[in-house]
C-alpha positions in Angstrom: -0.1 0.0 -0.1 3.0 2.3 0.7 4.4 2.1 -2.9 0.9 2.3 -4.2 0.2 5.6 -2.6 3.3 7.0 -4.6 1.6 7.2 -7.9 3.6 7.4 -11.1 6.8 7.2 -8.9 6.1 3.9 -8.1 7.5 2.4 -10.9 10.4 4.4 -11.0 11.3 3.6 -7.6 10.3 0.1 -8.2 12.8 -0.3 -11.2 15.6 1.3 -9.3 15.1 -1.1 -6.2 15.2 -4.3 -8.5 17.9 -3.1 -10.6 20.3 -2.7 -7.3 19.6 -6.0 -6.2 20.2 -7.7 -9.8 23.6 -5.6 -10.2 23.0 -4.5 -13.8 22.5 -0.8 -12.9 25.6 1.5 -13.2 24.3 5.1 -13.0 23.6 7.4 -9.9 20.0 5.6 -10.2 21.8 2.5 -8.5 20.8 2.3 -4.8 21.3 -0.2 -1.9 18.8 -1.3 0.3 18.5 0.1 3.8 19.9 -2.3 6.1 17.2 -3.2 9.0 18.9 -2.9 12.5 19.1 -6.2 14.2 18.9 -6.0 18.2 21.9 -7.1 19.7 22.0 -10.4 21.3 23.7 -12.4 23.9 26.1 -15.5 23.9 25.1 -18.7 22.0 25.3 -22.0 24.2 24.1 -25.2 25.0 24.5 -27.6 28.1 22.6 -28.4 31.2 18.7 -27.4 31.7 18.4 -24.4 30.0 16.0 -21.5 30.8 15.4 -17.7 30.4 14.3 -15.1 33.1 14.2 -11.3 33.6 15.8 -9.6 36.5 15.1 -5.9 36.3 16.1 -4.4 33.0 18.2 -7.5 31.9 16.9 -11.0 30.5 19.4 -13.9 31.4 20.1 -17.2 29.9 20.7 -19.9 32.7 22.2 -23.3 32.5 21.5 -25.7 35.1 23.8 -28.6 35.4 22.8 -31.1 38.0 25.1 -33.7 36.4 28.5 -33.5 34.4 28.6 -32.0 31.2 29.7 -28.9 29.3 28.6 -25.6 28.3 29.0 -25.4 24.5 29.6 -21.9 23.3 29.2 -21.4 19.8 29.0 -17.8 19.4 29.7 -14.6 21.2 27.6 -11.6 22.0 26.7 -8.9 19.0 26.5 -5.1 19.9 28.4 -3.4 22.7 25.6 -3.3 25.1 25.8 -6.8 25.9 29.1 -8.3 27.3 30.3 -11.8 27.2 30.6 -12.0 31.0 29.3 -15.5 32.5 28.4 -15.7 36.3 28.9 -19.0 37.9 27.9 -20.8 41.0 29.8 -24.0 41.8 28.7 -26.0 44.5 30.6 -29.3 45.7 28.9 -32.6 47.2 28.3 -32.9 50.9 30.0 -34.8 53.2 28.1 -38.1 54.6 27.1 -38.3 58.3 29.0 -40.3 61.3 27.4 -43.1 63.1 26.9 -43.4 66.9 26.2 -40.4 68.2 27.5 -39.1 65.0 28.5 -35.7 63.7 26.7 -34.1 60.8 28.3 -34.2 57.2 29.5 -30.8 56.0 28.3 -28.9 53.1 29.8 -28.9 49.9 32.0 -26.1 48.8 30.0 -22.9 47.7 31.7 -20.4 45.0 29.8 -17.7 43.6 30.4 -15.0 41.0 27.1 -13.4 40.9 27.1 -10.0 41.3 25.5 -8.4 44.8 25.7 -12.0 46.3 28.1 -13.9 48.5 30.6 -17.0 48.2 30.5 -19.6 51.0 32.5 -19.0 54.3 31.7 -15.0 54.5 33.4 -14.6 51.3 32.4 -11.9 48.5 31.5 -12.6 45.2 34.5 -13.7 43.0 34.9 -12.3 39.7 32.8 -13.3 36.5 34.7 -14.7 33.3 34.6 -13.6 29.7 33.7 -16.5 27.4 35.0 -17.4 24.3 33.9 -20.0 21.6 35.1 -23.3 23.2 33.8 -25.8 25.5 33.5 -25.4 29.5 33.6 -28.8 31.1 31.4 -28.9 33.9 32.0 -31.8 37.1 29.2 -31.9 39.4 30.3 -33.9 42.5 28.4 -36.6 44.5 27.5 -37.0 47.9 30.1 -38.3 50.3 28.7 -41.9 51.5 27.7 -42.1 55.5 29.7 -44.0 58.1 28.5 -47.6 59.4 26.8 -49.4 60.4 29.7 -50.7 63.1 29.9 -53.0 65.7 30.6 -51.5 69.1 32.4 -48.2 69.3 34.6 -49.2 65.8 33.5 -46.0 63.9 35.7 -43.5 62.1 34.8 -40.9 59.8 32.3 -40.5 57.1 33.2 -40.2 53.7 33.5 -36.6 52.0 31.8 -35.1 49.2 33.1 -35.0 45.9 34.5 -31.6 44.2 32.7 -29.8 41.7 34.5 -28.1 38.9 34.1 -25.4 36.0 36.9 -25.1 33.4 37.9 -23.7 30.2 39.8 -21.1 28.4 40.3 -17.7 30.1 39.7 -19.1 33.5 41.8 -21.1 35.9 40.0 -24.1 37.1 37.2 -23.2 39.5 37.1 -25.9 42.0 34.7 -26.4 45.3 35.6 -29.0 47.7 33.7 -31.7 48.6 32.1 -31.3 52.0 33.7 -33.0 55.2 32.4 -36.3 56.7 30.9 -36.4 60.3 32.9 -38.4 62.7 31.7 -41.5 64.6 32.1 -42.3 68.1 35.2 -44.5 68.4 38.4 -45.4 70.3 40.4 -43.1 69.7 38.1 -40.4 68.9 38.1 -39.0 65.3 37.7 -35.6 64.2 35.3 -34.4 61.6 36.7 -34.5 58.1 37.7 -31.2 56.4 36.0 -30.0 53.3 34.4 -27.1 51.7 32.5 -27.0 55.0 33.9 -29.1 57.5 31.9 -32.2 59.1 30.9 -32.4 63.0 32.1 -34.6 65.6 30.7 -37.3 67.5 29.7 -37.4 71.2 33.1 -38.2 73.1 35.1 -36.2 70.1 37.7 -33.8 71.4 39.7 -33.1 68.5 38.8 -30.2 65.9 36.1 -30.1 63.4 36.6 -30.4 59.9 38.3 -27.3 58.5 35.8 -25.0 56.8 38.2 -24.4 53.6 40.4 -27.7 53.7 38.9 -29.1 50.8 40.6 -27.1 47.9 43.0 -24.3 47.9 40.5 -21.2 47.5 39.3 -20.2 50.9 35.6 -18.6 51.4 33.8 -21.8 50.5 32.1 -22.7 54.0 32.6 -23.0 57.9 33.8 -25.6 60.1 31.7 -28.1 62.0 31.1 -27.3 65.6 34.3 -28.1 67.6 33.2 -30.3 70.4 30.5 -33.3 70.7 28.5 -34.5 73.5 29.4 -34.8 77.0 31.7 -37.3 78.0 30.1 -40.1 80.4 26.5 -39.2 78.8 24.7 -42.1 77.3 22.2 -40.2 75.3 24.2 -37.0 74.1 24.8 -36.4 70.4 27.1 -35.3 67.5 27.5 -31.9 66.3 26.5 -30.2 63.3 28.3 -30.2 60.2 29.5 -26.7 58.7 27.4 -24.8 56.1 28.2 -22.5 53.6 26.9 -19.6 55.8 27.3 -20.8 59.4 29.5 -22.8 61.6 27.7 -26.2 62.6 25.8 -26.1 65.8 27.1 -27.4 69.2 25.5 -29.9 71.7 23.3 -27.9 73.8 22.3 -30.5 76.4 24.4 -33.1 77.6 21.7 -35.8 77.6 19.0 -35.2 75.2 20.3 -32.9 72.1 22.4 -33.0 69.2 24.0 -30.0 67.0 22.0 -28.4 64.3 23.8 -28.0 60.9 25.2 -24.7 59.5 23.0 -22.8 57.7 23.7 -22.4 53.7 23.6 -19.5 51.4 21.0 -17.9 49.6 21.2 -17.2 45.6 18.7 -16.1 42.7 21.1 -17.2 39.7 18.6 -19.4 38.4 15.7 -17.3 39.0 14.3 -17.9 42.2 15.9 -17.2 45.4 17.2 -20.5 47.2 19.5 -21.7 49.8 22.3 -24.3 49.1 24.7 -25.9 50.9 23.5 -26.4 54.4 25.3 -28.6 56.8 23.8 -32.2 58.3 22.7 -32.3 62.0 24.0 -34.4 64.4 22.7 -37.9 65.4 21.5 -38.8 69.1 21.3 -42.1 71.0 18.4 -40.4 72.9 15.2 -41.7 71.3 13.8 -38.3 70.8 16.6 -35.8 70.0 18.0 -35.4 66.7 19.7 -32.5 65.2 18.1 -30.4 62.5 19.7 -30.0 59.2 21.0 -26.4 58.2 18.6 -24.6 55.6 20.1 -25.1 51.9 19.4 -29.0 52.0 21.2 -30.3 55.1 19.6 -33.5 56.6 18.5 -34.1 60.0 20.3 -36.7 62.5 18.7 -39.9 63.2 17.4 -40.6 67.0 17.6 -43.8 69.0 19.2 -47.1 68.3 17.3 -47.8 65.2 17.0 -44.6 63.0 20.0 -44.0 60.7 21.0 -40.4 59.7 18.9 -39.0 56.9 20.4 -38.8 53.8 20.3 -35.1 51.9 18.6 -34.4 48.9 20.2 -34.3 45.5 21.8 -31.1 44.1 21.8 -28.9 47.1 25.1 -29.6 47.9 23.8 -30.8 52.0 25.6 -32.5 54.4 24.2 -35.9 55.8 22.8 -36.6 58.9 24.6 -38.3 61.5 23.0 -41.6 63.1 22.3 -42.2 66.7 23.8 -45.5 67.5 26.2 -47.8 65.8 23.7 -50.6 64.4 22.8 -47.7 61.5 24.6 -45.6 59.2 24.8 -41.9 58.8 22.9 -40.5 55.8 24.5 -39.8 52.9 25.4 -36.4 51.6 23.7 -34.2 48.9 25.1 -33.9 45.1 26.4 -30.8 44.1 25.2 -28.1 41.3 26.5 -26.1 38.8 24.8 -23.2 37.8 25.9 -20.6 34.8 24.2 -17.2 33.6 24.8 -14.7 31.5 22.7 -11.6 29.7 21.2 -12.4 26.6 18.9 -8.9 26.0 17.4 -5.8 27.3 14.2 -6.9 28.7 11.3 -6.6 26.6 8.3 -7.9 28.5 4.5 -7.5 28.4 4.1 -7.0 31.8 6.0 -6.4 35.0 6.0 -8.0 38.6 7.3 -10.9 40.8 10.2 -12.9 39.4 9.9 -13.4 35.5 11.0 -16.6 33.6 10.3 -18.1 30.4 9.4 -21.8 29.5 7.7 -23.5 26.9 7.1 -20.0 25.0 5.1 -18.6 28.2 6.3 -16.0 30.3 5.6 -16.4 34.1 5.6 -14.3 37.0 6.2 -15.9 40.0 5.3 -13.7 43.2 6.7 -15.0 46.3 5.8 -11.8 48.3 3.2 -9.1 47.4 3.5 -6.9 44.6 1.8 -5.6 41.5 1.4 -7.2 38.1 1.3 -4.5 35.4 0.9 -4.8 31.8 3.7 -2.8 29.7 3.0 -1.0 26.3 3.7 -4.2 24.2 0.7 -6.0 26.1 -1.4 -8.0 23.5 -2.5 -11.1 25.5 -6.1 -10.9 27.0 -6.0 -14.2 29.2 -3.5 -15.3 31.7 -3.3 -18.5 33.5 -2.9 -18.6 37.4 -2.2 -20.3 40.5 -3.0 -18.7 43.9 -2.2 -20.3 47.1 -3.1 -19.3 50.4 -1.0 -19.3 53.7 -1.0 -22.3 55.6 -2.6 -22.8 59.0 -0.4 -23.6 62.0 -0.5 -26.7 64.0 -1.8 -26.7 67.6 0.3 -28.3 70.5 -2.4 -27.7 73.1 -1.9 -26.9 76.9 0.1 -29.0 79.2 0.7 -32.7 78.6 -1.8 -32.6 75.5 -1.4 -32.7 71.7 -3.2 -31.2 68.8 -4.4 -31.5 65.0 -2.3 -30.7 62.3 -2.6 -27.2 60.2 -4.6 -27.2 57.0 -3.1 -26.0 53.9 -3.8 -22.7 52.1 -6.4 -22.8 49.6 -5.1 -23.8 46.1 -7.0 -22.3 43.0 -6.0 -22.2 39.1 -7.5 -21.2 35.9 -6.1 -21.7 32.5 -8.1 -18.8 30.6 -8.7 -15.9 32.8 -9.7 -12.5 31.2 -7.5 -9.9 32.3 -8.4 -7.0 29.6 -6.2 -4.9 27.6 -3.4 -2.6 28.1 -3.1 -0.9 30.8 -3.9 -3.3 33.3 -2.4 -3.2 37.1 -3.5 -5.6 39.5 -2.8 -6.2 43.3 -0.9 -9.3 44.2 -1.1 -10.3 48.0 0.8 -13.4 49.2 -0.7 -14.7 52.4 1.5 -15.6 55.3 1.6 -19.0 56.9 0.1 -18.8 60.6 2.8 -18.3 63.2 2.5 -21.3 65.8 1.7 -20.1 69.0 1.6 -22.1 72.3 -2.2 -23.5 72.8 -3.6 -21.0 70.3 -5.6 -22.3 67.1 -4.1 -19.6 64.3 -5.1 -19.8 60.6 -3.0 -18.5 57.8 -3.7 -15.4 55.6 -5.4 -15.6 52.3 -3.6 -14.7 49.1 -5.0 -12.7 46.2 -4.9 -12.1 42.5 -6.9 -9.0 42.4 -9.7 -9.0 44.7 -12.0 -11.4 43.0 -9.2 -14.3 43.0 -8.8 -15.4 46.6 -6.7 -18.3 47.9 -8.0 -18.7 51.4 -5.5 -19.2 54.5 -5.4 -22.7 55.6 -7.3 -23.9 58.9 -5.3 -23.9 62.5 -5.3 -27.2 64.2 -7.4 -27.7 67.1 -6.3 -28.5 70.6 -7.1 -30.6 73.5 -8.7 -28.5 76.4 -8.6 -29.5 79.8 -11.8 -27.4 81.3 -14.9 -26.7 79.9 -18.2 -28.6 78.7 -16.0 -30.2 75.7 -12.4 -31.2 76.2 -11.6 -30.6 72.8 -11.6 -28.2 70.0 -12.4 -28.2 66.3 -10.0 -27.7 63.3 -10.8 -24.2 61.8 -12.2 -24.0 58.5 -10.2 -22.6 55.6 -8.8 -23.3 52.2 -8.2 -27.0 53.6 -9.5 -27.3 57.2 -7.4 -28.1 60.1 -7.2 -31.1 62.1 -9.0 -32.0 65.4 -7.7 -33.1 68.6 -9.5 -36.1 70.5 -12.6 -38.0 69.6 -15.2 -35.4 70.6 -13.9 -32.7 68.0 -15.0 -32.5 64.5 -12.2 -31.5 61.7 -12.2 -28.2 60.3 -14.2 -28.1 56.6 -12.0 -27.2 53.7 -13.1 -24.5 51.1 -14.2 -21.9 53.2 -17.2 -20.1 51.9 -17.7 -17.3 54.8 -15.6 -14.9 56.2 -14.3 -13.0 53.3 -15.3 -9.8 51.3 -15.6 -11.5 48.1 -19.3 -12.7 47.7 -18.4 -15.6 45.0 -15.6 -17.3 46.5 -14.1 -19.7 44.3 -14.6 -23.5 45.3 -13.6 -26.2 45.9 -10.0 -25.1 47.4 -9.0 -28.1 49.4 -10.1 -30.8 51.9 -11.2 -31.3 55.5 -8.9 -32.0 58.2 -8.8 -35.4 59.9 -10.4 -36.0 63.3 -8.5 -36.9 66.6 -9.1 -39.9 68.7 -8.6 -40.5 72.9 -9.9 -41.2 75.9 -11.4 -38.0 76.5 -9.3 -37.3 79.7 -6.7 -34.7 80.4 -4.0 -36.7 78.4 -3.1 -39.3 76.1 -4.8 -37.9 72.9 -4.2 -37.8 69.1 -4.7 -35.2 66.7 -6.0 -35.5 63.4 -3.7 -34.3 60.2 -4.7 -31.2 58.4 -6.2 -30.9 55.1 -4.3 -30.9 51.7 -5.5 -29.2 48.4 -5.4 -32.9 47.0 -6.5 -35.0 50.0 -8.2 -34.9 53.2 -6.2 -35.0 56.3 -5.9 -38.4 58.1 -8.1 -39.4 61.0 -5.8 -40.3 64.3 -5.4 -44.2 64.3 -6.2 -44.2 68.1 -5.1 -42.3 71.4 -1.3 -43.1 70.9 -1.2 -42.6 66.8 -1.8 -39.3 65.2 -2.8 -38.7 61.8 -0.9 -37.7 59.0 -1.6 -34.4 56.7 -3.3 -34.7 53.3 -1.6 -34.5 50.1 -1.5 -31.3 47.9 -1.6 -30.8 44.4 1.1 -30.6 41.8 1.2 -27.5 39.7 -0.3 -27.6 36.0 2.2 -28.4 33.2 2.4 -24.9 32.2 4.4 -23.9 35.5 6.7 -27.1 35.7 10.1 -25.2 34.6 12.8 -27.6 34.8 15.3 -25.0 36.1 13.0 -24.6 38.9 12.8 -28.2 40.2 14.7 -27.4 43.4 13.5 -23.7 43.7 9.7 -23.9 43.2 7.6 -26.1 45.2 8.9 -29.5 47.2 9.3 -33.0 46.0 6.9 -35.3 47.2 9.9 -37.9 48.7 9.7 -37.8 52.6 5.9 -36.6 52.7 2.9 -38.5 53.3 0.4 -39.7 50.4 2.4 -42.0 48.4 2.8 -39.3 45.5 5.9 -38.7 43.5 7.6 -36.1 41.4 8.2 -32.4 41.9 6.1 -28.9 42.3 3.9 -30.0 45.1 2.2 -27.5 46.9 -0.5 -27.0 49.7 0.0 -30.1 51.8 -1.4 -30.4 55.2 0.4 -30.7 58.4 0.6 -33.8 60.3 -1.0 -34.3 63.9 0.5 -34.9 67.1 0.2 -37.1 70.0 0.9 -37.4 73.7 0.7 -40.8 74.5 2.5 -42.9 71.6 6.5 -43.7 71.4 8.6 -40.8 72.0 9.8 -39.1 68.7 7.7 -41.0 66.2 6.6 -38.6 63.5 3.5 -38.2 61.5 4.4 -36.9 58.4 2.8 -33.8 56.7 1.0 -34.2 53.0 3.3 -33.7 49.8 3.4 -30.1 49.2 5.3 -28.9 52.0 3.2 -30.0 55.0 5.0 -29.8 58.2 5.7 -32.9 60.6 3.9 -33.9 63.7 5.3 -35.4 66.8 4.6 -37.9 69.6 5.5 -37.4 73.0 7.6 -34.2 72.4 7.5 -32.3 75.7 11.2 -32.2 76.2 11.5 -30.9 72.6 10.3 -27.4 72.7 13.5 -26.6 70.7 12.9 -28.7 67.9 9.8 -26.4 66.7 11.6 -25.7 63.5 11.2 -29.6 62.3 7.3 -28.7 62.5 7.2 -25.7 60.1 5.7 -26.2 56.9 8.0 -25.0 53.9 8.0 -21.6 52.9 5.9 -20.2 49.7 4.1 -23.7 49.6 1.1 -22.9 51.5 1.5 -26.0 53.5 -0.2 -26.5 57.3 2.1 -26.6 60.1 2.6 -29.9 61.9 1.4 -30.3 65.4 3.5 -31.7 68.6 2.6 -32.2 72.0 2.7 -29.7 75.1 2.6 -26.7 73.4 5.1 -27.7 70.6 3.8 -26.9 67.2 4.9 -25.9 63.7 4.0 -22.6 61.8 2.3 -22.8 58.1 3.8 -21.9 55.0 3.4 -18.7 53.3 1.5 -18.8 49.9 2.5 -18.0 46.5 1.0 -16.5 43.3 2.1 -17.6 39.9 0.7 -15.9 36.6 1.5 -17.1 32.9 0.9 -16.2 29.1 1.9 -16.3 25.9 5.3 -15.0 25.3 
């Protein structure tokens, strides 16, 4: 139409243009076509699990290596505005846990060059490297094996984790040292192993811990394990925690019943979402109820008593394995490491802003882990979006005195594949609901999450408690997105999918399931709570007055949101949760119930999707409340304990997707 509008000049212009292409014109009428500007682009490379996301005004490509491979750079960036700089995170395998009052395994060494973040051991970010067209080999180290089982006091030191490396032109090999193994009670006593972070020591350990930077020559990879084990002469003391990338392992706080916690890891957003890695393993204790917790970032908890082995750390976080309580069982294995690389590929040109922006399967995904605003940009052309909105989970309830309570209900889970949002400009308020903070002898529900006022994921219901006085000795679980579990046989579980108590006149239902009912003798003690309801299953009823109910399992995210680079960042794997489910990306699991009359230290699992663990006969363990908490940003319900020990609910999440 543009040429037609030129009238008789069109033929002249057309002839000149064609002649210039054909090369048969030699006069001043020969012109060259005007080149179309090509926007600058970043490095072209393959290797690992590849994804893209936006941070601020920059779009990054990320390569996540969960096993060994290579970054194959085939072309460099075009244009001066996009550099060839590559940032890295190299995490080694964690050390295994010791046995017989065993020390926790040290976390794998943690080295990072991400601008604004830190390396392990309190170090600053290292320097980025400038890529060339070449292969950059990547080695992802495996976790170390746990020590044991052994005969009487024949322990040693668990196996250290394996180094992870990044090598290639223009860089010296970047090596993170494997975490040191935890030591086992033996004669003579042994020290925790040296590594990227050091291993913890066993009950009567008198030597130093593993050296925080002993696994490789480069410093600032992690911290030592705690230096002193349990108390000589004690039959029940435990091992110390392994060091983490962010803190020293925890010492033994009590001569008879406790073990040390693992050191915390370090947080990074290199793969798009913030995530802790390289947490130390918790110490094991011969006591039947007092293991040490693993450090945040994949550290595994220790074992307890004569028969429970140390827990093995999850894969690809570099966490240390948990120490075992006694010699007939082994310490847990350390977790494998991970290598993550990212580089800028473009100035951001997105259709909307808000949250953490990533790209997967031709979809743009906005993930809100805290409240904010979803706002369309001038290029907005989509009219419909897909969303998941999950409310904050309810808390478990330990009840007063010697009693126990029900598990917290999960936050409501709502989703839609074709929600109209309108044409530009659109600004939608996003609220991420908080998980309920557990309070002694108090029923507390989570708070709702919103994607605009009409789309509400309700907070989970709080668990019910046993009440020693009044006309009824029990309290019902409260309603919510999923209901909280009740306590004792006289209580009624909270209903899921709350219909009232909201300003929205047309709530979206269903959002979840009811909690389970309790069981007991109606007296002042010996009662069991039901599990909190989950988004995919009702909480399980207590079996009897000595066995509580497990939490109901949650739901998996729709396929749109199952980005492989987020497998360890978004949601929780089903392994280790009730319900027999499998895979990843689980959210909104209910919390496990508690009991005051079962075997000391018995656990009642939360539902797949971040539900907290319930405990049996936990009165000496008020310091173990962290084990009962639901996982952050899953909407899971908190677990319940005994005698005022209870876990908090997990905060919610809001996720939005549309065609890129």
